[in-house]
N, C-alpha and C positions, 0 to 999 in steps of 0.2 A: 483427523486433524484437530480442530478446535471443538472441544466438547460443548462449548456454548453454541457452536454453529454446526451441529450435526444435522444439517438440513438434507432434504432429498438429494441423493448423490446425482441422479439423473438431471435434476433441475440445475444443480451447480455446474455440471458439464455443459448444459445448454446455454447457460449464462456466459460461460467462458468462451464457448465456440462463437457466440454472437459478438462478443467483445473483440475478439481477435480477427474477425472476418476481414476487415479492411486491410490489415497487415498481412494476413495469409494470402488474400487475393492478389495483392500488389507485389509482395516480395517472397515470403517464406514458402508459399505453396509451390514455387518454382524449383525448389532445391532438389526434390527427388528426381524430377525430369532431367535436371542438369547432371546429376550423378549417373543416371542411367544412360544418358546419351553422350557422355564424354569419357575420355581416358583419364586415369588418375595421374595427371601430370600437372606441371606448373600452371598451365592455362586454366585448368579446372579449379585449382586452389585460388587463383586470382579472381575467377568469376564468383566463387563462393564468398570470398572476402568482400567483393564489391556489393553483393546482395546484403551482407551483414552491415557494412558501413552505411549503405544507402538507407537502410531501415532504422538507422539511428542507434545501432548497438554501440557505436563508438570505435575509434581506431584501435585503441589499446586492447579492449575486450575482444574485438574481432580477430586481431592478430593472435591473441592467446588461444581462442577457440580453434582457429585454423591450425596452429602449431600443435596443439594437443591432438587434434584429429589426424594430422599427418603422422604423428608419432604412433598413434594407435594402429593406423593402417599398416605401418611398417612392422610394428611389433607382432600384430596378429595375422599379418600377411593377408589382409583383406583385398579381394580383387574384383568385387562386384559393387555396383552402385547401391544396391539394396542393403548390403552388409555395412557399407560406409554410412548410409542413411540411419540405420538402427544405432550405429555407434555414436553418430552425432547426437541423436535424441538422448541417449544415455548420458553423454558428456554434458549436454545443456541442462538436463534435469539435475544431475549431480552438482553442477556448479551453482544452482540456485537453492539447493536444499539447505535448510538451517539445521544445525547440529541438534538442537533440542526442540524441534518443531512440535512434538507431542506434548511438551510441558509448558508451552507458551501461555495457554489458556486452559484452566481446569475449572469445571463447573463446581467442584467440591473444594476449591481453594479456601482455606480458613483465613479470613481477614477480620480485623477488629473494626467493624463498621462497613460502610459501602465499598464496593469494588470501584476504584477511581480510575477513570480514563481521561488523560489530558490530550487534547487534540491541538496540534500545531501545524503551521503552514502559512504561506504568504497569501495575500488577497487574491481572489479569483481562481484558486486551484480547485474549488469545490468542497472546501472544508465543512461549511455549514450543512450542505446537502449530505455529506458523508456522515456527519453526526446524526442527522435525521434517520439515515438508513440503519445505522447501528442501533439507535434508540428504538426504532420500530421493530427491528428484529428481536431485541430483548423483550419488549412488551408482548410480542407474539409467542415468546417462549415462556411467558408467565412471570417474567421478572418485573419488579417495580423500578422505574427509571426517573431520575431527576437531572435536569440540565442546568449548567451554570454559564451565564452569559459573561464570560471573562474578556471578551473583546469590547473594551470600553472606549477604544480610540476611534474606531470606524463608525461614522454616522449610520444609524439605523441597523447596526449589527445585532443589537439586542432585540429590536423589533422583529427582524427577520427570523431570529431563533425562536421568539415567542410564537410567531405565526406557524412555524413548522412544528413547534411543541403542541400547539392546539390541534393541529391536523392529525398528529399521531397519538394525542391524548396524554401528554406528559407535561408537568409543570416546569417553569423556568425561574431560576433565581437571578435577579438582575439588579444593578445599581444605576444611578444616573450616568449619562454619557460623560466621558472624561474622568470617571472615578478611578479608584485604585483597583486594578485587577486582582491583587492579592487579597483585598478585602472581600471581593466577590467569591473567590475560591474558598476563603474562610467561612463565609456565611453559607455558601452552597454545601460545604462539607458538614457543617453543624446541622443544617436543615435536613440533609440526607440521613445523618445519624439519628436525629431526633425522630424522624418519620419511619425509621427502619427500612430505608431504601436499599435495594440490592445493588444498583449500578448508578454511579454518578459520572456524567460525562461533562467535562468543562471545556468550553470554547476558549480560544485565546486570540489575541490581536493578530491580524495578518501582517505581521511586522516584516518589513524588508530586512534582509540579512545585513544590509549596510548600516542600519540604524542601531548602533551599539547600545544606546540607552533603552531601546525597546527590547533588545535581547536580554538585557539585564532585568527588565520587568518580567520576562518569561522565566528567568532563573528564580526570581523572587516568588512567583506563583508556585513553582516547584518546591521551593523551601518551605513555604507556608503549609503546603499539603503534607510535607514530610514531618514538620513539627506536630501537626495534628495526629498523624499516624505514620510511624517510621517506615512502614512498607508502602505507603502511598507516595506518588501515584503508581498504581500497579501496572499501568500501560501508558506509554507516551507515544502516541501514534502520529506520525508525520504524514500529512496529506500532500500528495504530489499530483500534478496535472500531467497526464500522459501526452497531451497534445503539445506540451512545450518540449518534450523529449529531453535530449542531452543537456539543453540549456538550463534545466531545472536542477541539475545535480550540484552546481556550485552553491545554490541556496540551501539545498538539502544538507550539504556537508556542514554549513554554518549552524543549522538547527541542531544537528547531531553534536556539534561541539558545545552548544549552549546548554542543551539538556540531553540526557542519554536516551535517545529514541529507541523504543523496543521493536518498532515495526512501521511499515509503510501501508497506507491506504492509497492505492494508485487509482485516482479518479479519472473519468472520461476516457477510459481505454477504448471504448467503442467509437470515439470521435477522431481517431487518428489512424492513418495507414502506415505510420512509422513506429510501430509498437516494439521495436527492438530495444527500446530503453529498458524494458523489463529484464532483459538479459544482462544489462550493465549495472542495475541498481545494487544487487547483492554483492557483486564484485567490487564496486567502487565505494559503496557506503558501508558494507559489512552489516547491513540491517535487513532482516527478512521482509518480503512483501507478505502482508497478512490478508489484504482484501483487494479486489479490483472492482472498480465502478463499471457497470455494463449498460447504463442507461440513466434516464432522468428520474424515474419513479423510485419510491422508497424501498421497493423490493428488488431494484435493479443493481445488485451487487452479488459477489460470490467470495467465499473464503478462497484464498489462493492455494491451489494444489499444483505443485511443480509438474507432476507427471501428466495430469489432465491438461495443463497449460501447454506443455511442449507438444503433446499429441494433437491438440487443437490448432496450434500455431503452424506446425509443419505438415498438416494434412494436405496432400496434393490438391491443387486446383483442378 
């Protein structure tokens, strides 16, 4: 997947399994038993649809999944629950795959200066913690990292980032509270380039999507980075809170409109039993999930692998 994140495969699977356990235990782990114990009739499709919708997959995505599955069953003349189950797994994995997943992150990507990651998302979604997780991973991989405290609107945001920076051993570029986020981005990039930093991660305000002036500030930060280096930012990662489920999609769509998000860091997946939102994100946002948060520690996250995720989510209870 991500050459930056070629961590132990077994460890990634364990993180994924732990993160989806609440959703599997409550909803998705029932699917195989339902398929094995029922006829392939309207009652079965309705029960599967109910499971999907109840787990926060969303009505539109749930209906699409069921219709595709029914068409496959008819086309391939599937008549056993196990065959339908395997077909469902294939369909779900294919629906979440990104066309160019292998080229999203390349360790040997040629960039003129630091590799710039812009982190966006509303307050409370776990953005700052997600930044710390990425920064810690990069340092463990031997990369030099610098953080930019671009959230100048929220009280104590820079202080929080500095505390996390000290914990993982990376410096933070910050300005006074209420300052210009674009100026922070400018100074952070210049400092990163002067120091020969490998990866620059810039925090941004947890702006509400209804605050148009703040969205404009986010676009300004993006423009500042692009003027400094035409290819920057190299990644714009939208942090989403899995516990808010489908309610977070409206906000996510607004961020995508403001800046072209390249991927999603789905935080707090371990804290919800309604993890069906994962199945809806790719369909409704057309943005791939890059990482999932699997706990509160700096090592508690995993690169998102669609096959591992589906296998973990649908494993029978």
